[in-house]
C-alpha positions as CSV (number, residue, x, y, z in Angstrom):
1,M,0.0,0.0,0.1
2,H,1.1,3.5,-0.7
3,V,-0.1,4.9,2.6
4,K,0.2,3.9,6.2
5,K,-1.0,4.8,9.6
6,G,-0.4,8.4,10.7
7,D,-0.2,9.6,7.1
8,R,-2.3,12.8,6.0
9,V,-4.4,11.8,3.0
10,K,-6.9,13.6,0.8
11,I,-10.1,11.9,-0.4
12,I,-10.3,11.8,-4.2
13,A,-13.5,9.8,-4.9
14,G,-16.8,9.0,-3.2
15,R,-19.1,10.8,-0.9
16,E,-16.4,12.6,1.1
17,K,-14.3,13.8,-2.0
18,G,-12.1,16.7,-1.3
19,K,-11.7,16.3,2.5
20,E,-8.5,15.6,4.3
21,G,-7.7,13.5,7.4
22,D,-5.2,11.3,9.1
23,I,-5.2,7.6,8.8
24,I,-5.9,5.9,12.1
25,R,-5.9,2.2,11.0
26,A,-4.6,0.5,7.8
27,I,-6.0,-2.8,6.7
28,P,-3.6,-4.1,4.0
29,R,-5.3,-7.5,3.6
30,E,-8.5,-5.7,2.3
31,D,-6.7,-2.7,0.8
32,R,-8.7,-0.3,2.9
33,V,-7.8,2.4,5.4
34,V,-9.9,4.1,8.3
35,I,-9.5,8.0,8.3
36,E,-10.2,10.0,11.3
37,K,-13.7,11.8,11.2
38,I,-14.2,10.7,7.5
39,N,-16.9,8.2,6.2
40,L,-18.9,8.3,9.5
41,V,-21.7,5.7,9.7
42,K,-24.3,5.1,12.4
43,R,-24.2,1.7,14.2
44,H,-26.5,0.3,16.8
45,Q,-24.4,-0.6,19.9
46,K,-25.5,-3.1,22.5
47,P,-24.5,-2.1,26.1
48,T,-21.0,-3.4,27.0
49,P,-18.4,-2.7,29.5
50,E,-16.9,-0.2,27.1
51,F,-20.3,1.3,26.1
52,A,-22.4,1.1,29.3
53,Q,-25.2,3.2,27.7
54,G,-25.4,1.4,24.3
55,G,-27.6,3.1,21.7
56,I,-26.8,4.5,18.2
57,I,-23.1,5.5,17.8
58,S,-21.1,7.1,15.0
59,K,-17.9,5.6,13.8
60,E,-15.6,5.7,10.9
61,A,-16.0,3.0,8.2
62,P,-13.1,1.9,6.0
63,I,-12.4,3.4,2.5
64,H,-10.6,1.6,-0.3
65,V,-7.0,2.7,-0.6
66,S,-7.4,3.7,-4.3
67,N,-9.9,6.5,-3.2
68,V,-7.2,8.3,-1.2
69,M,-4.1,10.3,-2.1
70,L,-1.1,10.9,0.1
71,V,-0.6,14.7,1.0
72,C,3.1,15.6,0.9
73,S,4.5,17.1,4.1
74,S,6.7,19.5,2.4
75,C,4.6,20.8,-0.6
76,K,1.3,20.3,1.2
77,K,-0.3,18.9,-2.0
78,P,-1.8,15.6,-2.9
79,T,0.7,13.4,-4.6
80,R,1.6,10.0,-6.0
81,V,4.3,8.1,-4.3
82,A,7.6,6.7,-5.6
83,H,9.9,4.4,-3.9
84,K,13.7,5.0,-3.7
85,F,16.7,3.4,-1.9
86,L,19.0,5.7,0.1
87,D,22.9,5.1,0.2
88,S,22.4,3.2,3.5
89,G,20.1,0.7,1.8
90,K,16.9,1.9,3.5
91,K,13.8,2.1,1.2
92,V,11.9,5.4,1.5
93,R,8.8,7.0,-0.1
94,V,9.3,10.0,-2.3
95,C,6.9,12.7,-3.4
96,K,6.4,12.6,-7.2
97,R,5.7,16.5,-7.3
98,C,8.7,18.0,-5.4
99,G,11.0,14.9,-4.9
100,A,11.0,15.3,-1.1
101,T,11.2,12.2,1.1
102,I,8.1,11.4,2.9
């Protein structure tokens, strides 16, 4: 996947198109990510030790990773991601727009 937990991303397709948020959970097996305060859905929750009250709660639903684009930390724009090896042999992600290491 071209994104991981903690990355800032912009939604490029779907109901939430144009919004930005941080990834709080990545699900590589399903190619999906959960983004903070994006794609909120209502769920009926039974009372549990965590949610003593129960009721209808709002929670973030996963979005397919193809519908998000990484926002570069240096140029602050959505960008595609390239991979590059440093002299030390470490693999890093690189911004396709400005060439900065992400």
